[in-house]
C-alpha positions in Angstrom: 67.7 99.0 112.5 69.8 96.0 113.3 70.7 94.2 116.5 72.8 91.8 114.5 75.8 94.1 114.3 77.4 94.6 117.7 79.9 97.3 118.3 81.9 97.6 121.5 81.7 101.3 122.5 84.5 102.8 124.6 83.4 103.2 128.2 83.5 107.0 128.0 81.3 107.0 124.9 78.8 104.6 126.5 78.6 106.8 129.6 77.9 109.9 127.5 75.2 108.1 125.5 73.6 106.7 128.7 73.7 110.1 130.4 71.9 111.7 127.4 69.4 108.9 127.3 68.8 109.2 131.0 68.0 112.8 130.5 65.2 111.8 128.1 67.1 112.3 124.8 68.2 110.1 121.9 72.0 109.6 121.5 74.2 107.6 119.2 77.8 107.1 118.2 77.8 108.1 114.5 79.9 108.4 111.4 83.4 107.2 110.7 83.8 105.5 114.1 80.9 103.2 113.2 82.3 102.4 109.8 85.7 101.6 111.2 84.3 99.5 114.0 82.3 97.4 111.4 85.5 97.0 109.4 87.5 96.0 112.4 89.6 99.1 112.3 90.5 101.2 115.4 88.5 104.5 115.1 90.6 107.7 115.3 87.9 109.4 117.3 84.3 108.9 118.4 81.5 111.4 117.5 78.1 111.4 119.2 74.8 112.7 117.8 71.8 113.5 119.9 68.3 115.0 120.0 69.4 117.2 122.9 70.1 120.9 122.2 73.5 122.2 123.0 72.3 123.9 126.2 70.6 120.7 127.3 73.9 118.7 126.7 75.8 121.2 128.8 73.3 120.9 131.6 73.9 117.1 131.8 77.7 117.2 132.0 80.1 118.8 134.5 82.9 119.6 132.0 82.1 120.8 128.5 83.7 123.2 125.9 81.7 125.2 123.3 83.8 124.1 120.3 81.1 124.6 117.6 78.0 125.8 119.4 76.6 127.6 116.4 76.6 124.3 114.6 75.2 122.4 117.6 78.5 120.9 118.7 79.6 120.7 122.4 82.8 118.9 123.4 82.2 116.7 126.5 85.3 116.0 128.6 85.5 112.4 129.9 88.7 110.8 131.3 90.8 113.8 130.1 89.5 113.2 126.5 87.1 115.3 124.5 84.2 113.8 122.7 82.1 115.9 120.2 78.4 115.8 120.9 76.3 117.4 118.1 72.6 118.0 118.0 70.7 116.5 115.2 70.6 119.1 112.5 69.6 120.0 109.0 72.0 122.1 107.0 70.6 125.2 105.3 71.6 126.4 101.8 75.3 126.3 101.0 76.3 129.5 99.3 80.1 129.0 99.2 80.6 125.3 98.6 82.0 125.0 102.1 79.6 126.1 104.9 75.8 126.1 105.3 74.3 129.6 105.6 72.4 128.4 108.5 71.8 125.3 110.6 68.4 124.1 111.8 68.2 121.7 114.7 65.8 118.7 114.2 64.4 115.9 116.4 64.9 113.4 113.6 67.9 111.1 113.4 67.0 110.3 109.8 67.3 114.0 108.8 70.6 114.2 110.5 72.0 111.2 108.7 70.6 112.3 105.4 72.9 115.4 105.3 76.1 113.3 105.7 78.5 112.7 102.8 78.7 108.9 102.1 76.5 106.0 103.0 79.4 104.3 104.8 79.6 107.4 107.1 75.9 107.7 107.7 75.3 104.9 110.2 74.6 105.3 113.9 74.8 102.9 116.9 73.9 102.6 120.5 73.6 99.6 122.8 69.9 100.0 123.2 68.7 99.9 119.6 71.8 98.6 117.8 72.8 99.8 114.3 70.7 102.3 112.4 71.5 102.1 108.7 68.9 104.0 106.8 70.8 104.6 103.6 72.5 101.3 102.9 75.9 101.9 104.4 76.3 98.3 105.5 75.4 97.0 102.0 77.9 99.4 100.4 80.6 98.1 102.9 79.8 94.6 101.7 80.0 95.7 98.1 83.1 97.8 98.8 81.7 101.0 97.2 81.9 104.7 98.1 78.4 106.2 97.4 76.9 109.5 98.3 73.9 109.7 100.5 71.1 110.7 98.2 71.9 113.0 95.2 75.7 113.3 94.8 75.3 116.7 93.0 73.6 118.0 96.2 76.2 116.5 98.5 79.2 118.0 96.5 77.4 121.3 96.0 77.1 121.5 99.8 80.9 120.9 100.3 83.2 120.5 97.3 85.9 118.9 99.4 83.7 115.8 99.6 84.8 115.0 96.0 88.4 114.6 97.2 87.1 112.7 100.3 85.4 110.2 98.0 88.7 109.4 96.3 90.6 109.4 99.6 88.1 106.9 101.2 88.4 104.8 98.0 92.2 104.8 98.3 92.2 104.1 102.1 89.6 101.3 102.0 90.3 99.8 98.5 86.7 100.5 97.5 85.4 101.6 94.0 83.5 104.8 93.7 79.9 104.5 92.6 79.3 105.5 89.0 76.8 108.3 89.8 79.1 109.7 92.5 82.1 109.6 90.1 80.1 111.3 87.3 79.1 114.1 89.7 82.7 114.6 90.7 83.7 115.0 87.0 80.8 117.5 86.5 81.6 119.6 89.6 85.4 119.3 89.9 86.0 122.9 89.1 84.1 124.0 92.3 87.1 122.8 94.3 88.4 126.3 93.7 86.2 127.4 96.6 88.0 125.1 99.1 90.9 126.3 101.2 94.4 125.1 100.5 94.7 123.7 104.0 91.7 121.4 103.6 92.8 120.2 100.2 96.3 119.6 101.5 95.0 117.4 104.3 93.0 115.2 101.9 95.9 115.0 99.4 98.3 113.8 102.1 95.7 111.2 103.3 95.4 110.0 99.7 99.1 109.9 99.1 99.8 107.9 102.3 97.0 105.5 101.7 97.4 101.9 100.4 96.4 103.1 96.9 98.1 106.4 96.0 97.6 105.5 92.4 94.0 106.8 92.8 95.6 110.2 92.3 94.8 109.2 88.7 91.1 109.5 89.5 91.7 113.1 90.7 93.3 113.8 87.3 90.7 112.0 85.2 87.8 113.9 86.9 89.5 117.2 86.6 90.3 117.9 90.2 94.1 118.0 89.9 93.6 120.8 87.3 92.4 122.9 90.2 94.8 121.9 93.1 97.9 120.4 91.3 98.0 121.4 87.6 101.7 120.4 87.6 100.6 116.8 87.7 98.4 117.2 84.7 101.4 118.7 82.9 103.6 115.7 83.5 100.8 113.3 82.5 101.2 114.8 79.0 105.0 114.6 79.0 106.4 111.5 77.2 109.8 109.9 77.9 111.2 108.5 74.7 114.3 107.2 76.4 115.5 103.6 77.0 115.5 104.1 80.7 111.7 104.7 80.7 108.6 102.9 79.5 105.9 105.4 80.7 105.2 109.1 80.5 106.4 111.1 83.4 103.0 111.1 85.1 102.5 107.4 85.0 106.2 106.9 86.1 105.4 109.1 89.1 102.3 107.1 90.0 104.2 103.8 89.8 107.0 105.2 92.0 104.4 106.2 94.6 103.0 102.7 94.4 106.5 101.2 95.0 107.2 103.2 98.1 106.3 102.9 101.8 103.3 105.0 102.9 105.3 107.8 104.5 104.4 111.4 104.1 107.7 113.1 103.1 108.8 110.0 101.0 105.6 110.0 98.9 105.6 113.8 98.6 109.1 113.7 97.3 108.2 111.0 94.8 105.1 113.0 93.7 107.3 116.0 92.8 110.6 114.3 91.9 110.2 114.6 88.1 107.8 117.5 87.8 110.6 119.5 86.2 110.7 117.2 83.3 107.8 118.9 81.6 109.9 122.1 81.4 113.3 120.6 80.6 112.5 118.0 77.9 114.6 118.1 74.8 114.8 115.6 71.9 118.1 114.7 70.2 118.6 113.9 66.5 117.9 110.2 67.2 114.6 111.0 68.7 115.7 110.3 72.3 114.3 112.6 75.0 116.6 114.2 77.6 115.8 116.1 80.8 119.0 117.9 81.8 118.7 119.9 85.0 115.2 118.6 85.8 116.2 117.9 89.4 116.6 121.6 90.2 113.5 122.6 88.3 111.5 119.9 90.1 112.8 121.2 93.4 111.6 124.7 92.5 108.2 123.4 91.5 107.9 121.3 94.7 108.6 124.4 96.8 106.1 126.6 94.9 103.3 124.0 94.9 103.8 123.0 98.5 103.7 126.7 99.6 100.5 127.1 97.6 99.0 124.2 99.5 100.2 125.6 102.8 102.5 122.9 103.9 104.7 123.7 106.9 108.3 124.9 106.2 109.9 121.8 107.7 108.1 119.4 105.4 108.7 121.7 102.4 112.4 121.9 103.1 112.8 118.2 103.5 110.9 117.3 100.4 112.7 119.9 98.3 116.1 118.5 99.4 115.0 115.0 98.5 113.8 116.1 95.1 117.0 118.0 94.4 119.1 114.9 95.4 117.0 112.1 93.9 119.1 111.6 90.8 122.5 112.4 92.2 125.2 109.8 91.3 127.8 109.0 93.9 130.9 107.3 92.7 131.9 104.0 94.5 134.1 104.4 97.5 133.8 105.7 101.0 135.7 108.9 100.2 132.9 109.9 97.7 130.2 108.9 100.1 131.8 111.1 102.8 131.7 114.0 100.4 128.1 113.3 99.4 127.1 113.2 103.1 128.8 116.5 103.6 127.2 118.1 100.6 123.7 116.7 100.9 123.4 116.3 104.6 123.7 112.9 106.4 120.2 113.2 107.8 118.8 112.9 104.2 120.2 109.6 103.2 118.0 106.9 104.8 115.0 108.4 103.0 117.0 109.3 99.9 117.8 105.6 99.3 114.1 104.8 99.5 113.3 107.6 97.0 116.0 106.2 94.6 114.7 102.6 95.0 111.1 103.6 94.2 112.2 105.8 91.3 114.2 102.9 89.8 111.4 100.4 90.2 109.2 102.6 88.1 111.7 102.7 85.2 112.2 100.3 82.3 114.3 97.1 82.6 117.1 98.8 80.7 120.3 98.4 82.7 118.2 97.4 85.7 120.7 95.0 87.2 123.5 97.5 86.9 121.4 100.2 88.6 120.4 97.9 91.4 124.1 97.0 91.9 125.1 100.6 92.0 122.5 101.5 94.5 123.5 98.5 96.7 127.1 99.6 96.5 126.1 103.2 97.5 124.2 101.8 100.5 127.2 99.6 101.6 129.5 102.7 101.4 127.0 104.6 103.4 126.9 102.0 106.1 130.7 101.7 106.2 131.0 105.5 106.7 128.5 105.4 109.5 130.3 102.5 111.1 133.6 104.3 110.9 132.2 107.4 112.7 134.1 109.5 110.1 133.8 113.2 110.2 131.5 114.5 107.4 130.6 118.0 108.7 132.0 120.9 110.5 130.3 120.0 113.7 132.2 116.7 113.7 135.6 118.4 113.2 138.1 118.0 116.0 138.6 121.8 116.2 136.2 124.7 115.9 136.2 128.4 115.5 136.8 129.1 119.2 139.9 126.9 119.1 141.3 128.9 116.1 140.5 132.2 117.8 142.2 131.0 121.0 145.3 130.2 118.9 145.4 133.8 117.7 143.4 133.8 114.5 141.1 136.8 113.9 137.4 136.3 113.7 135.9 136.8 110.2 135.3 135.2 106.9 138.8 133.8 106.7 138.2 131.8 109.8 135.3 130.0 108.1 137.4 129.4 105.0 140.1 127.8 107.1 137.7 125.5 108.8 136.3 124.5 105.4 139.8 123.7 104.2 140.4 121.6 107.3 137.2 119.7 106.7 138.3 119.0 103.1 141.5 117.4 104.5 139.5 115.2 106.8 136.9 114.2 104.2 139.8 113.0 102.1 141.5 111.1 105.0 139.4 110.7 108.1 142.4 109.8 110.3 143.5 113.4 110.0 140.7 114.5 112.3 142.8 115.1 115.3 143.2 118.4 117.2 147.0 118.4 116.9 147.1 117.8 113.1 144.3 120.3 112.4 145.8 123.1 114.6 149.2 122.6 112.9 147.5 122.9 109.4 145.5 125.9 110.5 148.7 127.8 111.5 150.1 127.2 108.0 147.0 128.9 106.6 147.2 132.1 108.7 
């Protein structure tokens, strides 16, 4: 126990702890909120652990919700915010690699902390005693290491997702993973099969959007991606004997991730952007590899893998569109940019430029200056088209279907064809986007 570490508890958390203590019970803020406070980071939420049983917690507070009563968790509402208060517990035998068969309440804080995943998450604090750090979490923070509490095989057997969490914490904090913990991950990686796609997806996104997405390599080296993303293992074995590249597809992908901003759809698009290369690789007579059509195959793989991992449809669609468009070449000139905006969707472009820049940064230096100049020219054309407010889609056209019907045209497929022809005229010459001109052209097409 240490009085030297002082943590400023939120007022509501302090009130809950004091109320529990006033009722004759022990109570502490515990877990990730203590780790983050020590690191000077703003905790996402505050969890409280107590010797009080759930019914005793409920008796002490006016407003509570039974969020996990069978596991000893009661949510106490304070200042319109919910705080999880959980009774000290010992988890029984885990039979499915996810949930304990039974939970036993205990009066011992030590026993409660002993069941937690990593030492840096197994510290508790209150203003009365100070920091309780039985398993060396503070020392591991100083050493910058992620280490299991006790036997790592036991911890990962209890919940296999903890293996991904170890890599994720390593990536978020810039810590190394303890050797024994890493060896246990490699030995038990196959048990990730027991974990739901939703839980794996959450950890994968946190890893990808961390400061160190390259630690996806650790997931592959320990055998975890073979379970949840075998497509990544496949591109790690796909060479790129081509002057534009200096790494295999997997390493190129990792380096593109490292070169990008930590944004969810951006990094997901980069993760999948070249996955189709493993299935489209051909080698010519000179020994040069080519990957014709890999964009479309990569988009298909992205959709299949993201559906398997239970991503929402909006994210899947956005990522698939970015993957499909990542290698598209747009000729210089505003006319070609207008057509590209029409074809690909103007909403895609700010992120598409970031995908292209990260992709290019992870290639060889071959023609690097020319590629950078071409991308810069594309961006200038894009900005010029935006500034001109040119029409690039049917919704920006000066006439619509109702106008054509009012002028005597019959509803039906031909109406849509005429509107598309009018749009083509405007894409070619934006100044044609006037009601008078377009109605005159429409009459010629009746």
